N, C-alpha and C positions, 0 to 999 in steps of 0.2 A: 505493500501500501503506500510505501511512502515515495515509489516514484511518481503516485497518482497525485499525490500533494505537491510534487512538483510541475508536472505536466503532464497531461495524459496524452508516398513520395510517387504521386501519377507518373511522372518523367523517371524514375528510376526502375518503377516495375515495370514499364513499357518496354525500357531498353534491356529489357531479361533478368531481371535480379529475383523477382516472382512474377513469370506472366499468367493471367487470368485460364482459368481451366472452365471449359462453357458446358462440360457434361460429364457425368460421374460413369466409371469402368465394373466397380463392383457394390455390393450391397450388402456388408455383413451385418450380422445380427447385433442388437442392441448388448448385448454380455461382452462378445468380443468388444467390440468398439468401445464400451464403458473401461475394458482392462488396458486397452490401447491410449485411450486418454490419463487413465494414472500413470500410465508410464511416461508421457508426457510430461504431467505433472512433477513426479520424482525426479526426472531427469535434470530439470532447471534446478532443483534443491540439492540435489546430489553428487550431481558434476562438476569439477573443473572445468573452466573454459575462459576464457576471454575475447574480446572484439568488440568492435565499432559497429554501431546501428544507427540506421536513420528512422527517425519517424516523423509520421507527415499529418495534421489535421487539419483540416482545411486548408489555407493559405500559409501554415505557419509549418514550418519545417527544423525539426532540429535532431542535431547529433552529438551522440553518446559515447562513452567508452567505458564498458563492463569489465571486471575479473571478477572472478566465480571460485571460492575454493571452498572444501567440504572436507573434513576431518572428523569422524566419527559422528560425535551430537552439535559438532560446532559448524554452523555456516557463516562465513565471512564472506561480503562481496563490497567492491567498491566500484561506485558510479562517478565518472566524471562527465561534467558538463561542457561541450566543446565549445557552443555558440551562448554570444553574449557574456554576462558577466561571469568569471572564473568560478566553479563550485565545484564541492566534492562531497557525495556522501557515503561514509562507511558504515555499513550495517553487521553489527556480529548478534547472528540469532535476531531477535526478535528488540535489540539497542542500535539507533542510528545516531549518530554523529555528523552533524552537517557544516562542514567545513568554508567560511566565508573569508578569503581571504582581504578584501577591501576595507573592512571593519576590523578582520584580526578578531573573529568571532567563531566558538564553536558552539551550535545548538543542538541540543540532546534530545531525544524523545526514546521513551521505552515503551514496549509492549504494542508496536506495531506489527504488521501482518506482511508480507510479502506477496502481492499480487501483481505485480508488473514483469514487464518483456525481459526475458521470455519465461517467466514462471506466471504467463496470463492464467492458468489453470490452477483453482483453490479446490480446497478439500470436498466441495462436492461434485468435482469433475464427472463422476462415477454417475451422476444422475443426469449429466446433458440431455443424452437420449429421449428424457422425457420430454424437452423443448425443443430439440431437432433433430431432423433428419438428418442423419450423420452417413457419406460414404466417402473409401477410397476413391479420387480420381489418379488421374496420371504423376509419373514421376516428374521431377523437377530438378532446378539447381536455382541453389544461392549461395552466395560467395563463394562459388567454387566447389559447394557440397552438395552431392545430391542428396534430393528429399523429397518424401511421400506426399502429396497435397492431399488434405482431407476438405469435404466441401460439408458445410453445414448450415442447412437450410432451416429457418423458424418455422415451427409449427402454427405460431400466432405471429399478432401484430406488437407484441410486447417486445422485442428483440429483433435485432438484427441479424443478419447472414454475414457468414464467416468461411476464409479461404485460408488452411493453415500450412504450412509446408513443415515437416517434421525431419530431421536427419536420418537417414535411410537405417544406420547400425545403432543409435543410441538413444534417438526418440531426441534429442531435443529439439525445441521449437526455433526455427531460422528465421520465418517471417509470417506474416497474419495480414489479412486484408479484411475490410468490415466494408461489408456492401449494404444497399437501401433496398427497398424492394423491387426495384426497377434493375436490381444487379450491379450499381454502380459502386465504384470504391469512394467512400467518403473519408476513410482514414486506412493508413499502413505503415508497417514496422517492420524490418529485414534488417537482418546481419548484412555489412559490406564486407566485413572483414571478420572471420572468425577462427578460433584455435579451441580443440574439445582434447582435453588430457592434463598432464599437469602442466601446472603453474610456477611461477615463482613468486614464494610467497611476501616477497619483501613487496610486489606491485601490489598486495593489499593494503599498505599503509599510507597513509596520508604522504601526500607529495610536496606540503608546503615545510620551511623549518622554520624553529623556532617557535612551533605551538602552543608550548609549554608557558608562554608567559601570553597566550592568546586568552581573553575574556570567555568566559563559557555560560551560557543561559540555556538553563532547564525550563524545557517547557512541559508542564505539567501534563501526563495523559494517566487516566485512571483508566482500564480493560476491564469490560464485562462488568459493566455497570449496568443497574435498573435505575432508568431516570424518572420513569413512567411515563415517558412519550411512546406513543405509538405510530403505527399506519394500520388504518384500519382496513382497507381496500388493496393489497398488495396484487401486484399483475401475478399471474399463474405461473410458477416455477421457480419463486424466488422466493428467497428466506433471508434473516437477518443471521449474518454472520462475525459483527464485531460492533458495540456499544463502545465509545467512549467517552470522557470528560475531557478537555483539555485550555489550560490560560492561553488566550492570544491577545499578544501584545496590541493596543492602540491608542495614538494618541488621541489627548484630551481635547483638541479642536476637533479632531473627526466627529466625537461626540457631542460636538456643540457648545465646548467651553472656548473661552480665550486662551488658556494655559496650553504649554504645549511638552508639557508632561507626560511621559509615555505608562498609561495604564491598561490595564489587561481585564477580561472579563472571559467569565466560562461559557462555552461551547460545547453542546454534547453533539456528537457524532453517530447517526446508526446508518451501516453499512449492511447493504442487500447484493445478493448474487445469485446466479443459477448455476454457477460455476464456471461461467467465464464473463457474462455481460455483468455490470456492478453499476450501482448507485447511490450515492449519500444524500443522509438528510441531515442538514445541520441547523440544529436552534440555538438562540442564542437572543440576549435581550435585545429590544427594539431601540436601538441608539441612535439618533442624529436622524437627518433627513434623507431619508432612502427611498429610492421610487421603483415600485413593484412594475415585474414584467420579466421576460424570457428573452435567452438569447442561443442561438445555436452556432456551432463551429465543426466542419465534419461532422462526426458522430457524438459531439458533444454537445448537449444541453443542459442551460442551466436556467431555471427558475426559482423568482423570489416571492414571498407575498408578508405582509404582515398577519399575526392572528393576536389579538390581544397585545400587550406587553411584549411580544417574543416576535423575533425573524426569524422567518423559516426559509431556509436555500436546499434546493431538491439541485444536485449534480450527476449527468451518469450519463453512460454510452450507451444511451437505450434510446428509442425513439420518443419523439415528445407526448405521443398519446401517452404513455407510461408515465413518464414524469408528473403529466397534469393528474390522471389518474391517485399517485401520491400524493403531489404536492396540495392536493382537496380532501384528501383523509387524513390528515395526520391531525392525532389529540390525544391532548393530556390526562390522564386517568390518577387521580390522587389516590 
């Protein structure tokens, strides 16, 4: 999930990184497909690999470098953002350190989950055949590696379709396309270079020197809480996978005060998933002058509204109809 908090390639794919597949060649049963999906999920967590991947959402294109290692029960991953302001994220199991060199700051968050490329599938991956028609399609190549293309066609309008490209020997996810009902690519991620196998463990450490003297900010996260908030009418196939409380810094001026003193306020986040598609509900105090409305870019939809003294925001890579269903059915039970 930590990459999702950062940000969640037509030209690149059209040039051969992950070509579109128009039809499927085989239709394995759901049990076989469920095992394959679990294997894809396991590969992203238990393999050692490194590479550069490119992400396109609407007109936004971002490049990142990932180094991932696994040693027994310890999973360590470093994500380097290569566009815009430099920053790095080092995750050790569920704890993430974000290194911001411009301000010489380390932001620490705990109790986070990994549900980002290439670990997009989560613990509910075996349930995906309930929501998607999943078929094997042709073999392809991504970043020079042979991969099996999987087609996931949604069984209803509450999720998008997907094309996954899975490395043929290890089942590591190498690329994914998100498709709208017209089979148009609206979001995609793929490795442009990848190496699977042993890695130099020194590459998992922060790249910056002198970090012992940097300022550390602890972003409070309480996981598996029960806030009392709920979504009364969930789209079919989705279930809550995480509920947290965190403190979000906010300048007093943003809340309508004259002082520029930075304050914090509590935000409840509920995360929902069908095993691949996800959306989050954020609930926070209704502070300052805000405008209700929706924004869509690529597969991402963001909708915000007031509810009494609270401000609700629903963010997800799911169709806008599903987001509207969710935001209109959020309620609090004392």
